C-alpha positions as CSV (number, residue, x, y, z in Angstrom):
1,M,36.4,-47.1,-63.8
2,D,36.5,-51.0,-61.6
3,Q,33.2,-52.0,-60.2
4,R,33.6,-50.9,-56.4
5,V,33.3,-48.6,-53.7
6,S,35.8,-47.8,-51.0
7,F,35.3,-45.6,-48.6
8,L,32.0,-44.7,-47.0
9,T,32.0,-41.6,-45.6
10,L,29.7,-39.8,-42.7
11,A,29.2,-36.6,-41.6
12,V,28.8,-36.8,-37.8
13,A,28.7,-33.8,-35.6
14,D,31.1,-34.8,-33.1
15,V,34.3,-37.4,-34.2
16,A,35.0,-38.1,-30.1
17,A,31.3,-39.2,-29.6
18,S,31.7,-41.2,-32.3
19,R,34.8,-43.3,-31.4
20,T,33.1,-43.7,-28.6
21,F,30.1,-45.5,-29.6
22,F,31.4,-47.2,-32.3
23,V,34.6,-48.6,-30.8
24,D,34.2,-48.5,-27.2
25,G,30.6,-49.3,-27.5
26,L,30.4,-51.8,-30.5
27,G,34.1,-53.1,-30.2
28,W,34.9,-52.4,-33.7
29,T,39.0,-50.9,-34.1
30,A,39.9,-48.1,-35.5
31,S,42.1,-48.2,-38.7
32,L,42.9,-44.4,-38.0
33,F,41.6,-41.7,-35.5
34,V,42.4,-38.0,-35.4
35,P,40.9,-36.5,-32.6
36,G,38.1,-34.0,-33.9
37,E,38.7,-34.6,-36.9
38,V,37.8,-38.2,-38.9
39,L,37.1,-41.7,-37.8
40,M,38.1,-44.7,-39.9
41,I,37.1,-48.3,-39.5
42,K,37.8,-50.8,-41.9
43,V,34.5,-52.7,-42.4
44,A,35.4,-55.2,-45.3
45,D,38.1,-56.6,-47.0
46,R,38.4,-53.5,-49.1
47,V,35.8,-51.0,-47.7
48,V,36.3,-48.0,-44.9
49,L,33.9,-46.3,-43.0
50,S,35.3,-43.2,-42.6
51,L,33.1,-40.7,-39.9
52,W,34.1,-37.2,-40.4
53,D,33.8,-34.0,-38.9
54,R,30.7,-32.0,-40.4
55,R,32.4,-29.1,-40.5
56,A,35.6,-30.5,-42.3
57,F,33.0,-32.3,-44.4
58,E,31.0,-29.1,-45.7
59,E,34.2,-27.3,-46.5
60,E,35.0,-30.1,-49.1
61,V,32.0,-31.4,-50.2
62,G,29.4,-28.5,-49.7
63,P,26.5,-27.8,-47.8
64,I,25.3,-30.4,-45.7
65,A,21.5,-31.0,-47.3
66,T,19.0,-29.1,-44.4
67,G,16.0,-28.5,-47.5
68,G,18.9,-27.9,-50.2
69,G,22.7,-29.2,-50.8
70,F,24.0,-32.8,-50.0
71,A,23.4,-35.6,-47.9
72,P,25.8,-35.9,-45.0
73,M,27.9,-38.3,-47.1
74,T,29.8,-39.7,-49.9
75,L,30.7,-42.8,-51.5
76,A,34.6,-43.4,-52.3
77,H,36.4,-44.7,-55.4
78,N,40.4,-44.9,-54.3
79,V,42.7,-45.1,-57.0
80,A,46.9,-45.6,-56.8
81,T,47.5,-42.2,-58.5
82,P,46.6,-38.3,-58.7
83,A,46.1,-39.1,-62.6
84,E,44.1,-42.1,-62.2
85,V,42.0,-39.3,-60.2
86,D,41.5,-37.4,-63.2
87,E,41.1,-40.3,-65.5
88,V,38.1,-41.9,-63.6
89,L,36.4,-38.0,-63.6
90,E,36.3,-37.8,-67.1
91,E,35.3,-41.4,-67.4
92,A,32.4,-40.7,-65.2
93,V,31.6,-37.4,-66.9
94,A,31.3,-39.1,-69.9
95,A,29.3,-41.7,-68.4
96,G,26.6,-38.9,-67.6
97,A,28.1,-37.6,-64.2
98,A,28.2,-34.2,-63.3
99,L,31.6,-32.8,-62.0
100,R,31.1,-31.2,-58.4
101,S,34.8,-30.2,-58.2
102,P,38.2,-31.5,-60.1
103,G,40.4,-33.2,-59.0
104,T,42.5,-30.8,-56.1
105,R,45.6,-31.3,-54.1
106,R,44.1,-31.8,-50.4
107,E,45.7,-30.5,-47.1
108,W,45.2,-34.3,-45.8
109,G,47.8,-34.8,-48.3
110,G,45.9,-36.8,-50.9
111,Y,44.4,-35.5,-54.6
112,S,40.7,-35.8,-55.1
113,G,37.4,-34.8,-56.5
114,Y,34.1,-35.2,-56.6
115,F,31.4,-36.4,-59.6
116,L,27.8,-36.2,-58.6
117,D,26.4,-39.6,-60.0
118,P,22.5,-39.5,-61.7
119,D,21.0,-39.6,-58.4
120,G,22.6,-36.4,-57.6
121,Y,24.8,-38.5,-54.8
122,A,28.5,-37.2,-54.0
123,W,30.8,-40.0,-55.3
124,E,34.5,-38.7,-54.5
125,V,37.4,-40.6,-56.2
126,A,40.4,-40.4,-54.6
127,Y,44.3,-40.9,-54.5
128,N,45.6,-41.8,-50.6
129,P,49.3,-41.7,-50.7
130,G,48.9,-43.1,-46.8
131,E,48.6,-46.9,-45.2
132,I,44.7,-47.1,-45.6
133,G,44.6,-45.6,-49.5
134,R,47.2,-48.6,-50.0
135,D,45.5,-51.1,-48.3
136,L,41.9,-50.6,-50.2
137,L,43.8,-51.3,-53.7
138,P,43.2,-54.6,-55.5
């Protein structure tokens, strides 16, 4: 697995309010905005901050920690093909990670799975067929 982080994903209560703060308030530029679902902001050469609706986050990743469950964020490692998702998940598990969910076709058009690092942080390994996904690859 290459040493990089592609996405920083934060679960948010109100995507529109997040857009108001980051785009209108701070003057950041949205790379992708889907009202009620997600706001993506390219924050570095190959790093995107993704502000994702809490309900959608919980449906894909699992319960948000309020005593149990996961913290409302993920770290993502993007790859060029669905097959690479499975390869990296296997590599992570071999290195000591726990498999949270295997590679799965997602309703947003991509393919992803999750592993938990030794501290329990959820890492998404994702193939994103869209332009923003391609922009993140070396």
